N, CA and C atoms as a LAMMPS dump frame, in Angstrom:
ITEM: TIMESTEP
0
ITEM: NUMBER OF ATOMS
594
ITEM: BOX BOUNDS ff ff ff
-5.0000000000000000e+02 5.0000000000000000e+02
-5.0000000000000000e+02 5.0000000000000000e+02
-5.0000000000000000e+02 5.0000000000000000e+02
ITEM: ATOMS id mol type element x y z
1 1 1 N 0.756 -1.175 0.26
2 1 2 C -0.199 -0.07 0.109
3 1 3 C 0.889 1.238 0.193
4 2 1 N 1.797 1.276 0.95
5 2 2 C 2.859 2.412 1.011
6 2 3 C 3.723 2.637 -0.452
7 3 1 N 4.128 1.224 -1.4
8 3 2 C 4.485 1.581 -2.204
9 3 3 C 3.762 2.292 -2.892
10 4 1 N 2.384 1.354 -3.149
11 4 2 C 1.173 2.274 -4.086
12 4 3 C 0.989 3.693 -4.014
13 5 1 N 1.266 4.268 -3.114
14 5 2 C 0.896 5.445 -2.552
15 5 3 C 1.758 6.46 -2.74
16 6 1 N 3.316 5.789 -2.644
17 6 2 C 4.571 6.523 -3.339
18 6 3 C 4.255 6.417 -4.557
19 7 1 N 3.888 5.578 -5.45
20 7 2 C 4.062 5.687 -7.219
21 7 3 C 2.737 6.895 -7.401
22 8 1 N 1.624 6.692 -6.92
23 8 2 C 0.748 7.701 -6.702
24 8 3 C 1.462 9.139 -6.893
25 9 1 N 2.6 9.378 -5.67
26 9 2 C 2.557 10.776 -5.584
27 9 3 C 3.821 10.876 -6.648
28 10 1 N 4.209 10.141 -7.159
29 10 2 C 5.355 10.489 -8.203
30 10 3 C 4.81 11.117 -9.108
31 11 1 N 3.544 10.091 -9.475
32 11 2 C 2.636 10.378 -10.896
33 11 3 C 2.268 11.78 -10.902
34 12 1 N 1.446 11.943 -9.616
35 12 2 C 0.535 13.284 -9.664
36 12 3 C 1.705 14.526 -9.969
37 13 1 N 2.764 14.214 -9.198
38 13 2 C 4.263 15.118 -9.477
39 13 3 C 4.499 15.591 -10.772
40 14 1 N 4.69 14.205 -11.673
41 14 2 C 4.889 14.124 -12.657
42 14 3 C 4.325 15.096 -13.691
43 15 1 N 2.753 14.834 -13.528
44 15 2 C 1.619 16.014 -14.353
45 15 3 C 2.181 17.313 -13.966
46 16 1 N 2.062 17.755 -12.77
47 16 2 C 2.123 18.782 -11.82
48 16 3 C 3.158 19.447 -12.621
49 17 1 N 4.785 18.941 -12.8
50 17 2 C 5.634 19.255 -13.665
51 17 3 C 5.417 19.798 -14.948
52 18 1 N 4.881 18.929 -15.475
53 18 2 C 4.435 19.426 -17.235
54 18 3 C 3.549 20.312 -17.236
55 19 1 N 3.021 21.024 -16.168
56 19 2 C 2.136 21.545 -16.488
57 19 3 C 2.409 22.993 -16.825
58 20 1 N 2.336 23.618 -17.664
59 20 2 C 2.491 24.98 -18.362
60 20 3 C 2.379 26.335 -17.324
61 21 1 N 3.828 26.721 -16.922
62 21 2 C 4.077 27.912 -15.508
63 21 3 C 3.178 28.858 -16.038
64 22 1 N 2.722 29.128 -17.425
65 22 2 C 1.915 30.162 -17.796
66 22 3 C 0.378 30.441 -17.568
67 23 1 N -0.012 29.01 -17.271
68 23 2 C -1.282 28.692 -17.506
69 23 3 C -2.231 29.652 -16.534
70 24 1 N -3.087 30.63 -16.954
71 24 2 C -3.84 31.329 -16.018
72 24 3 C -4.51 30.535 -15.085
73 25 1 N -4.721 30.975 -13.405
74 25 2 C -5.769 30.732 -12.421
75 25 3 C -6.971 30.199 -13.311
76 26 1 N -7.948 29.238 -12.519
77 26 2 C -9.484 29.299 -13.208
78 26 3 C -10.164 30.497 -12.705
79 27 1 N -11.453 30.815 -13.441
80 27 2 C -12.442 32.065 -12.933
81 27 3 C -12.713 31.54 -11.73
82 28 1 N -12.485 32.28 -10.969
83 28 2 C -13.634 32.674 -9.647
84 28 3 C -15.124 32.244 -9.546
85 29 1 N -15.274 31.009 -9.017
86 29 2 C -16.742 30.699 -8.978
87 29 3 C -17.455 31.309 -8.176
88 30 1 N -18.303 32.12 -7.888
89 30 2 C -19.265 32.455 -6.929
90 30 3 C -20.622 31.936 -6.931
91 31 1 N -21.626 32.126 -5.934
92 31 2 C -22.85 31.359 -6.462
93 31 3 C -23.842 32.369 -7.129
94 32 1 N -23.378 33.338 -7.546
95 32 2 C -24.338 33.967 -8.516
96 32 3 C -23.68 34.775 -9.411
97 33 1 N -24.593 35.858 -10.115
98 33 2 C -23.671 36.635 -10.856
99 33 3 C -24.641 38.311 -10.67
100 34 1 N -24.747 38.421 -9.532
101 34 2 C -26.047 39.352 -9.007
102 34 3 C -24.948 40.571 -8.836
103 35 1 N -23.825 40.649 -8.53
104 35 2 C -23.179 41.748 -7.755
105 35 3 C -23.538 41.796 -6.663
106 36 1 N -22.619 43.179 -6.159
107 36 2 C -22.436 43.463 -4.54
108 36 3 C -24.013 43.83 -4.523
109 37 1 N -25.062 44.189 -5.257
110 37 2 C -26.168 44.257 -5.413
111 37 3 C -27.053 44.838 -3.966
112 38 1 N -26.588 46.239 -3.497
113 38 2 C -27.401 46.738 -2.522
114 38 3 C -27.395 48.264 -2.46
115 39 1 N -28.321 49.01 -2.076
116 39 2 C -28.153 50.459 -2.462
117 39 3 C -27.129 51.258 -1.65
118 40 1 N -26.75 52.073 -2.058
119 40 2 C -25.497 53.129 -1.464
120 40 3 C -26.52 53.791 -0.202
121 41 1 N -27.374 53.924 -0.446
122 41 2 C -28.412 54.953 0.211
123 41 3 C -28.399 53.743 1.916
124 42 1 N -28.253 52.627 1.711
125 42 2 C -27.85 52.035 2.984
126 42 3 C -27.157 52.242 4.347
127 43 1 N -26.2 53.132 3.51
128 43 2 C -25.185 53.437 4.408
129 43 3 C -26.055 54.802 5.535
130 44 1 N -27.146 55.651 5.123
131 44 2 C -27.608 56.464 5.96
132 44 3 C -28.768 55.812 6.96
133 45 1 N -28.62 54.37 6.762
134 45 2 C -30.207 53.839 7.662
135 45 3 C -29.755 52.517 8.215
136 46 1 N -28.602 51.765 7.588
137 46 2 C -28.02 50.754 8.369
138 46 3 C -26.957 51.123 9.414
139 47 1 N -26.499 50.219 10.275
140 47 2 C -25.622 50.426 11.101
141 47 3 C -24.473 49.018 11.265
142 48 1 N -23.072 49.654 12.095
143 48 2 C -22.137 48.355 12.281
144 48 3 C -22.14 47.967 13.399
145 49 1 N -21.051 47.405 13.888
146 49 2 C -20.465 47.455 15.206
147 49 3 C -19.249 47.247 15.521
148 50 1 N -18.554 47.584 16.58
149 50 2 C -17.031 47.761 16.742
150 50 3 C -16.251 46.402 16.379
151 51 1 N -17.15 45.176 15.945
152 51 2 C -16.732 44.162 15.804
153 51 3 C -16.616 43.042 14.495
154 52 1 N -17.155 44.294 13.926
155 52 2 C -17.717 43.762 12.286
156 52 3 C -16.253 43.145 11.846
157 53 1 N -15.312 43.816 12.115
158 53 2 C -14.048 43.295 10.702
159 53 3 C -13.058 42.693 11.803
160 54 1 N -13.535 41.957 12.99
161 54 2 C -12.764 41.035 13.598
162 54 3 C -12.27 39.693 12.746
163 55 1 N -13.4 39.518 12.009
164 55 2 C -13.376 38.024 10.964
165 55 3 C -11.962 38.428 9.928
166 56 1 N -11.814 39.725 9.672
167 56 2 C -10.5 39.856 8.597
168 56 3 C -9.216 39.731 9.492
169 57 1 N -9.085 39.946 10.45
170 57 2 C -7.619 39.802 11.191
171 57 3 C -7.19 38.559 11.256
172 58 1 N -5.825 38.55 10.649
173 58 2 C -5.089 37.267 10.312
174 58 3 C -4.279 37.52 9.016
175 59 1 N -3.817 36.837 8.807
176 59 2 C -3.095 36.656 7.084
177 59 3 C -3.996 35.745 6.102
178 60 1 N -4.292 36.369 5.098
179 60 2 C -4.991 35.397 3.854
180 60 3 C -4.304 35.372 2.765
181 61 1 N -4.637 34.323 2.267
182 61 2 C -4.097 33.915 0.755
183 61 3 C -4.892 34.453 -0.368
184 62 1 N -5.467 35.077 -1.488
185 62 2 C -6.478 35.387 -2.134
186 62 3 C -6.102 35.223 -3.386
187 63 1 N -7.386 35.49 -4.457
188 63 2 C -7.182 35.358 -5.931
189 63 3 C -8.25 36.148 -6.264
190 64 1 N -7.49 37.391 -7.083
191 64 2 C -8.545 38.346 -7.576
192 64 3 C -8.687 38.37 -9.028
193 65 1 N -9.773 38.995 -9.23
194 65 2 C -10.155 38.979 -11.006
195 65 3 C -11.251 40.311 -11.398
196 66 1 N -10.897 40.528 -12.284
197 66 2 C -11.291 41.586 -12.99
198 66 3 C -12.025 41.456 -14.004
199 67 1 N -13.224 41.774 -14.301
200 67 2 C -14.272 41.422 -15.701
201 67 3 C -14.286 42.828 -16.302
202 68 1 N -14.368 42.545 -17.758
203 68 2 C -14.031 43.56 -18.799
204 68 3 C -15.493 44.235 -19.047
205 69 1 N -15.454 45.387 -19.294
206 69 2 C -17.069 46.064 -19.828
207 69 3 C -17.628 45.247 -20.842
208 70 1 N -16.868 44.275 -21.821
209 70 2 C -17.659 43.167 -22.746
210 70 3 C -17.763 42.117 -21.867
211 71 1 N -17.829 42.031 -20.528
212 71 2 C -18.28 40.787 -19.634
213 71 3 C -17.091 39.528 -19.895
214 72 1 N -15.942 40.2 -20.275
215 72 2 C -14.942 38.84 -20.422
216 72 3 C -14.384 39.195 -19.017
217 73 1 N -13.691 37.597 -19.083
218 73 2 C -12.419 37.953 -17.717
219 73 3 C -11.438 37.785 -17.883
220 74 1 N -10.354 38.696 -17.407
221 74 2 C -8.87 38.703 -17.048
222 74 3 C -8.202 37.218 -16.08
223 75 1 N -7.437 36.758 -16.491
224 75 2 C -7.277 35.841 -15.282
225 75 3 C -7.01 36.359 -14.029
226 76 1 N -7.09 35.551 -13.323
227 76 2 C -7.213 35.777 -11.704
228 76 3 C -5.489 35.976 -11.588
229 77 1 N -5.146 36.465 -10.409
230 77 2 C -4.211 36.476 -10.028
231 77 3 C -3.851 36.585 -8.153
232 78 1 N -2.964 35.944 -7.877
233 78 2 C -2.799 35.92 -6.075
234 78 3 C -2.324 37.061 -5.702
235 79 1 N -2.416 36.659 -4.343
236 79 2 C -1.878 37.562 -3.443
237 79 3 C -1.977 37.559 -1.612
238 80 1 N -1.391 38.094 -1.193
239 80 2 C -1.954 38.181 0.457
240 80 3 C -2.439 39.249 1.15
241 81 1 N -3.375 38.96 1.998
242 81 2 C -3.255 40.342 2.762
243 81 3 C -3.427 39.665 4.456
244 82 1 N -2.538 40.974 4.914
245 82 2 C -2.856 41.128 6.434
246 82 3 C -3.526 41.673 6.876
247 83 1 N -4.325 41.602 8.21
248 83 2 C -5.087 42.597 8.972
249 83 3 C -4.918 42.296 10.089
250 84 1 N -4.698 43.633 10.939
251 84 2 C -4.252 43.638 12.157
252 84 3 C -5.424 44.572 12.905
253 85 1 N -5.809 43.969 14.623
254 85 2 C -6.633 45.119 15.074
255 85 3 C -5.824 46.135 16.061
256 86 1 N -6.067 47.085 15.831
257 86 2 C -5.142 48.122 16.816
258 86 3 C -5.921 47.999 18.194
259 87 1 N -5.245 48.641 19.151
260 87 2 C -5.599 48.595 20.536
261 87 3 C -6.445 50.266 20.206
262 88 1 N -7.962 50.091 20.553
263 88 2 C -8.38 51.262 20.746
264 88 3 C -9.634 50.981 21.054
265 89 1 N -10.354 51.429 21.906
266 89 2 C -11.469 51.395 22.713
267 89 3 C -12.599 50.821 21.417
268 90 1 N -12.807 51.222 20.587
269 90 2 C -13.54 51.369 19.413
270 90 3 C -12.986 50.151 18.573
271 91 1 N -13.958 49.729 17.384
272 91 2 C -12.484 49.018 16.202
273 91 3 C -11.844 49.973 15.955
274 92 1 N -10.632 49.567 15.39
275 92 2 C -9.692 50.219 14.555
276 92 3 C -8.775 48.845 14.076
277 93 1 N -8.771 48.737 12.496
278 93 2 C -8.308 47.664 11.861
279 93 3 C -7.464 48.096 10.494
280 94 1 N -6.16 47.917 10.742
281 94 2 C -5.461 48.096 9.707
282 94 3 C -5.333 46.822 8.56
283 95 1 N -5.063 47.07 7.717
284 95 2 C -4.864 46.366 6.771
285 95 3 C -3.649 46.78 5.179
286 96 1 N -3.396 45.693 4.784
287 96 2 C -2.424 45.562 3.932
288 96 3 C -2.754 44.48 2.98
289 97 1 N -3.152 45.162 1.584
290 97 2 C -3.385 44.275 0.398
291 97 3 C -2.275 44.411 -0.493
292 98 1 N -1.853 43.191 -0.927
293 98 2 C -0.65 42.923 -1.692
294 98 3 C -0.622 41.789 -2.977
295 99 1 N -0.494 42.253 -4.494
296 99 2 C -0.359 41.117 -5.098
297 99 3 C 0.813 40.433 -4.559
298 100 1 N 1.075 38.884 -5.093
299 100 2 C 2.346 38.27 -5.281
300 100 3 C 3.233 38.865 -6.415
301 101 1 N 4.532 39.351 -5.912
302 101 2 C 5.517 39.831 -7.203
303 101 3 C 7.089 39.69 -6.183
304 102 1 N 7.517 38.94 -6.532
305 102 2 C 8.988 38.617 -6.169
306 102 3 C 9.623 39.522 -6.38
307 103 1 N 9.628 40.46 -7.592
308 103 2 C 10.705 42.026 -7.773
309 103 3 C 9.615 42.97 -6.893
310 104 1 N 8.779 42.81 -6.198
311 104 2 C 8.601 44.35 -5.282
312 104 3 C 8.817 44.209 -3.796
313 105 1 N 8.968 45.146 -3.473
314 105 2 C 9.093 45.231 -1.968
315 105 3 C 8.287 44.922 -1.209
316 106 1 N 7.849 44.15 -0.06
317 106 2 C 6.816 43.773 0.579
318 106 3 C 5.677 45.078 1.187
319 107 1 N 6.329 46.15 1.296
320 107 2 C 5.33 47.419 1.532
321 107 3 C 4.303 47.799 0.573
322 108 1 N 4.525 47.528 -0.83
323 108 2 C 4.101 48.009 -2.109
324 108 3 C 2.921 46.748 -1.634
325 109 1 N 1.73 48.178 -2.45
326 109 2 C 0.226 47.326 -1.96
327 109 3 C -0.954 48.528 -1.566
328 110 1 N -1.847 47.946 -1.284
329 110 2 C -2.941 49.068 -0.857
330 110 3 C -2.982 49.076 1.015
331 111 1 N -2.918 49.894 1.324
332 111 2 C -3.193 49.765 2.431
333 111 3 C -4.564 50.481 3.242
334 112 1 N -5.011 50.154 4.31
335 112 2 C -6.333 50.473 4.668
336 112 3 C -6.889 50.424 5.983
337 113 1 N -7.277 51.668 6.612
338 113 2 C -7.274 51.883 7.885
339 113 3 C -9.152 52.007 7.91
340 114 1 N -9.188 51.284 8.734
341 114 2 C -10.945 51.24 9.391
342 114 3 C -11.019 51.803 10.577
343 115 1 N -11.955 52.27 10.939
344 115 2 C -12.201 53.302 12.531
345 115 3 C -13.655 53.169 12.732
346 116 1 N -13.784 52.699 13.582
347 116 2 C -15.548 52.483 13.93
348 116 3 C -15.839 53.872 14.191
349 117 1 N -16.593 54.653 14.176
350 117 2 C -17.252 55.97 14.752
351 117 3 C -18.863 55.405 15.686
352 118 1 N -18.658 55.812 16.466
353 118 2 C -19.719 55.13 17.569
354 118 3 C -21.063 56.028 17.595
355 119 1 N -20.346 57.547 17.162
356 119 2 C -21.967 58.039 16.98
357 119 3 C -22.405 57.912 15.821
358 120 1 N -21.583 57.728 14.581
359 120 2 C -22.79 57.227 13.342
360 120 3 C -22.985 55.912 13.396
361 121 1 N -22.404 55.029 14.184
362 121 2 C -22.748 53.671 13.962
363 121 3 C -22.043 52.86 12.498
364 122 1 N -21.329 53.436 12.02
365 122 2 C -20.631 53.228 11.088
366 122 3 C -19.17 53.154 11.071
367 123 1 N -18.585 52.297 10.585
368 123 2 C -17.028 52.32 10.127
369 123 3 C -16.576 53.509 9.298
370 124 1 N -15.535 54.57 9.682
371 124 2 C -15.249 55.195 8.369
372 124 3 C -13.718 54.604 7.716
373 125 1 N -13.437 54.875 6.563
374 125 2 C -11.925 53.919 6.123
375 125 3 C -11.413 54.897 5.623
376 126 1 N -10.354 54.785 5.163
377 126 2 C -9.125 55.65 4.348
378 126 3 C -8.511 54.022 3.669
379 127 1 N -8.796 54.14 2.322
380 127 2 C -7.578 53.33 1.553
381 127 3 C -6.493 54.051 1.052
382 128 1 N -5.16 53.594 0.854
383 128 2 C -3.862 54.169 -0.23
384 128 3 C -3.127 53.148 -0.77
385 129 1 N -3.103 53.828 -2.159
386 129 2 C -2.438 52.975 -2.893
387 129 3 C -0.825 53.237 -2.607
388 130 1 N -0.04 52.535 -2.516
389 130 2 C 1.442 52.633 -1.828
390 130 3 C 2.217 53.391 -3.048
391 131 1 N 1.758 53.118 -4.321
392 131 2 C 2.557 53.675 -5.584
393 131 3 C 2.109 54.362 -5.878
394 132 1 N 0.572 55.028 -5.958
395 132 2 C -0.079 56.193 -6.658
396 132 3 C -0.052 57.359 -5.574
397 133 1 N 0.086 56.813 -3.811
398 133 2 C -0.252 57.982 -3.353
399 133 3 C -2.095 58.474 -3.322
400 134 1 N -2.998 57.67 -3.893
401 134 2 C -4.233 58.235 -4.015
402 134 3 C -4.651 57.212 -2.795
403 135 1 N -5.384 58.476 -2.374
404 135 2 C -6.565 58.139 -1.322
405 135 3 C -7.745 57.658 -1.683
406 136 1 N -8.853 56.786 -1.1
407 136 2 C -10.121 56.507 -1.415
408 136 3 C -10.7 56.413 -0.034
409 137 1 N -11.27 57.358 -0.068
410 137 2 C -12.454 57.033 1.253
411 137 3 C -13.561 56.017 1.47
412 138 1 N -14.428 55.819 2.206
413 138 2 C -15.106 55.065 2.159
414 138 3 C -16.009 54.693 3.747
415 139 1 N -16.928 54.321 3.537
416 139 2 C -17.92 53.846 4.86
417 139 3 C -18.182 52.241 4.529
418 140 1 N -18.359 51.751 5.948
419 140 2 C -18.546 50.155 6.082
420 140 3 C -19.684 50.097 7.139
421 141 1 N -20.591 48.925 6.946
422 141 2 C -21.307 48.583 7.974
423 141 3 C -21.507 47.413 7.665
424 142 1 N -22.665 46.503 8.715
425 142 2 C -22.77 45.228 8.482
426 142 3 C -24.237 44.652 8.671
427 143 1 N -24.609 43.315 7.775
428 143 2 C -25.506 42.604 8.844
429 143 3 C -24.899 41.706 9.516
430 144 1 N -26.123 40.441 9.887
431 144 2 C -25.511 39.184 10.378
432 144 3 C -24.537 37.986 9.689
433 145 1 N -24.584 38.655 8.288
434 145 2 C -24.144 37.584 7.032
435 145 3 C -22.889 38.215 6.359
436 146 1 N -23.015 39.626 6.255
437 146 2 C -22.35 40.415 4.786
438 146 3 C -21.43 41.704 5.522
439 147 1 N -20.689 42.399 5.257
440 147 2 C -19.845 43.134 5.461
441 147 3 C -20.425 44.179 3.961
442 148 1 N -20.396 45.641 4.442
443 148 2 C -21.054 46.521 2.804
444 148 3 C -19.789 47.669 3.095
445 149 1 N -19.453 47.938 2.01
446 149 2 C -18.432 48.998 1.663
447 149 3 C -18.984 49.993 0.808
448 150 1 N -18.85 51.184 1.24
449 150 2 C -18.83 52.029 -0.169
450 150 3 C -17.555 52.58 -0.267
451 151 1 N -16.873 53.009 -1.443
452 151 2 C -15.844 53.401 -1.305
453 151 3 C -15.512 54.02 -2.863
454 152 1 N -14.748 55.229 -2.482
455 152 2 C -14.644 56.4 -3.708
456 152 3 C -13.144 55.907 -4.072
457 153 1 N -13.075 55.571 -5.674
458 153 2 C -11.526 55.756 -6.124
459 153 3 C -11.828 56.622 -7.204
460 154 1 N -11.422 58.237 -6.628
461 154 2 C -11.386 59.31 -7.295
462 154 3 C -13 59.566 -7.729
463 155 1 N -13.042 59.609 -9.169
464 155 2 C -14.646 59.47 -9.661
465 155 3 C -15.021 58.332 -10.048
466 156 1 N -14.931 57.423 -9.401
467 156 2 C -15.609 56.208 -9.613
468 156 3 C -16.005 55.439 -7.954
469 157 1 N -17.097 55.344 -7.925
470 157 2 C -18.035 54.934 -6.727
471 157 3 C -17.589 53.035 -7.007
472 158 1 N -17.356 52.452 -5.856
473 158 2 C -17.761 51.098 -5.786
474 158 3 C -18.524 50.744 -4.749
475 159 1 N -19.38 49.68 -4.92
476 159 2 C -19.549 49.28 -3.74
477 159 3 C -19.578 47.513 -3.675
478 160 1 N -19.099 47.322 -2.609
479 160 2 C -18.478 46.045 -2.244
480 160 3 C -18.875 45.087 -1.139
481 161 1 N -18.88 44.091 -1.541
482 161 2 C -19.493 43.229 -0.655
483 161 3 C -19.05 41.85 0.275
484 162 1 N -18.551 41.563 1.161
485 162 2 C -17.637 40.481 1.678
486 162 3 C -18.915 39.446 2.273
487 163 1 N -19.037 38.199 1.781
488 163 2 C -19.856 37.23 1.937
489 163 3 C -19.454 35.98 1.968
490 164 1 N -20.172 34.98 2.51
491 164 2 C -19.889 33.458 2.622
492 164 3 C -18.739 33.816 3.765
493 165 1 N -18.946 34.306 4.371
494 165 2 C -17.899 34.607 5.606
495 165 3 C -18.075 33.337 6.641
496 166 1 N -16.583 32.645 6.72
497 166 2 C -16.195 31.862 8.061
498 166 3 C -14.809 32.052 8.172
499 167 1 N -14.76 30.907 9.444
500 167 2 C -13.518 31.294 10.073
501 167 3 C -12.509 31.108 9.591
502 168 1 N -12.495 30.483 8.215
503 168 2 C -11.38 30.118 7.287
504 168 3 C -11.36 30.652 5.792
505 169 1 N -12.871 31.06 5.41
506 169 2 C -12.59 31.758 3.986
507 169 3 C -13.511 32.731 3.89
508 170 1 N -13.598 33.751 2.848
509 170 2 C -14.708 34.073 2.463
510 170 3 C -14.64 34.586 0.939
511 171 1 N -15.946 35.4 0.464
512 171 2 C -15.911 35.965 -0.851
513 171 3 C -16.176 37.468 -0.788
514 172 1 N -15.695 37.859 -1.884
515 172 2 C -15.505 39.516 -1.868
516 172 3 C -16.23 39.61 -3.128
517 173 1 N -17.258 40.69 -3.301
518 173 2 C -17.304 41.306 -4.933
519 173 3 C -17.459 42.758 -4.976
520 174 1 N -17.071 43.656 -5.791
521 174 2 C -17.345 44.935 -5.662
522 174 3 C -17.911 45.162 -7.533
523 175 1 N -18.661 46.162 -7.394
524 175 2 C -19.337 46.9 -8.488
525 175 3 C -19.283 48.258 -8.658
526 176 1 N -18.762 48.399 -9.845
527 176 2 C -18.399 49.739 -10.411
528 176 3 C -19.234 50.782 -10.856
529 177 1 N -19.36 51.971 -10.502
530 177 2 C -20.343 53.035 -11.372
531 177 3 C -19.214 54.285 -11.008
532 178 1 N -19.444 54.67 -12.62
533 178 2 C -19.022 55.904 -13.217
534 178 3 C -19.59 57.188 -13.287
535 179 1 N -21.156 56.873 -12.68
536 179 2 C -22.134 58.024 -12.514
537 179 3 C -22.849 58.117 -11.148
538 180 1 N -22.01 58.004 -10.211
539 180 2 C -22.344 58.293 -8.736
540 180 3 C -23.421 57.325 -8.556
541 181 1 N -23.609 56.1 -8.779
542 181 2 C -24.521 55.336 -8.868
543 181 3 C -25.818 55.488 -9.331
544 182 1 N -25.851 56.138 -10.303
545 182 2 C -27.059 55.814 -11.188
546 182 3 C -27.21 54.627 -12.015
547 183 1 N -26.097 54.171 -12.312
548 183 2 C -25.706 52.72 -12.971
549 183 3 C -24.678 52.032 -12.531
550 184 1 N -24.504 50.333 -12.43
551 184 2 C -23.792 49.983 -12.052
552 184 3 C -23.347 48.751 -12.859
553 185 1 N -21.876 48.583 -13.359
554 185 2 C -21.03 47.726 -13.655
555 185 3 C -20.859 46.381 -12.876
556 186 1 N -21.553 45.377 -12.612
557 186 2 C -21.975 44.156 -11.385
558 186 3 C -20.283 43.309 -11.818
559 187 1 N -19.899 43.379 -10.699
560 187 2 C -18.874 42.14 -10.367
561 187 3 C -17.82 42.541 -11.326
562 188 1 N -17.31 43.966 -11.314
563 188 2 C -15.905 44.644 -11.799
564 188 3 C -14.896 43.504 -10.858
565 189 1 N -15.065 43.684 -10.147
566 189 2 C -13.779 42.475 -9.302
567 189 3 C -14.336 41.746 -8.268
568 190 1 N -13.798 40.811 -8.212
569 190 2 C -14.133 39.612 -7.599
570 190 3 C -12.796 38.795 -6.883
571 191 1 N -13.097 38.056 -5.763
572 191 2 C -11.966 38.09 -4.962
573 191 3 C -12.586 36.56 -4.269
574 192 1 N -11.467 35.486 -3.94
575 192 2 C -11.993 34.496 -2.765
576 192 3 C -10.526 34.731 -2.011
577 193 1 N -10.994 34.44 -0.749
578 193 2 C -9.741 34.511 0.11
579 193 3 C -9.795 33.354 1.171
580 194 1 N -8.721 32.813 1.426
581 194 2 C -8.273 31.542 2.511
582 194 3 C -7.327 31.849 3.596
583 195 1 N -8.117 31.608 4.624
584 195 2 C -7.186 31.805 5.835
585 195 3 C -5.845 31.292 5.996
586 196 1 N -4.72 31.548 6.292
587 196 2 C -3.463 30.667 6.137
588 196 3 C -3.068 30.93 7.801
589 197 1 N -3.444 32.116 8.578
590 197 2 C -3.079 32.13 10.173
591 197 3 C -4.01 33.278 10.71
592 198 1 N -4.235 33.553 11.964
593 198 2 C -4.789 34.674 12.703
594 198 3 C -3.743 35.39 13.579
């Protein structure tokens, strides 16, 4: 039995070794194609809590994919996401989102700072790209199953949903609007994340 297992392992290794190194990762599979699909105006009536982003604390491995205006998908690419809860009476989470790139220094990527505002009962956030220096302000709130974000990237508005959240994985999708929310391009960005450590 051990000899058979060893031979199967060798065969599997040979198949992996023959796979083309440039083969693009598979498309990220989501349970539907409805997009983040929530009203931006929800930020005026719904609320969050100081522990909404505790689930994100730790180190994650992700696959991120972008959909083109014609509906086709670019190849998914991989990266790592590290989130840390800071000492604060309310919620305060800092995270670093970076693509896997052996030629880039560690600090390259997107840094995001989320702080819970107890008066508004919403999370206020600022993201910044280390390469561009452009800040992206946003608001976050939650319900029992999802986390919701609206965020401005210059003149572009994104609505983002974290969903299917477990202790070891979550899914993420973002819709894009170039007319301040009058119309939306659903699932402009999608992502699946898997926990590496807490």
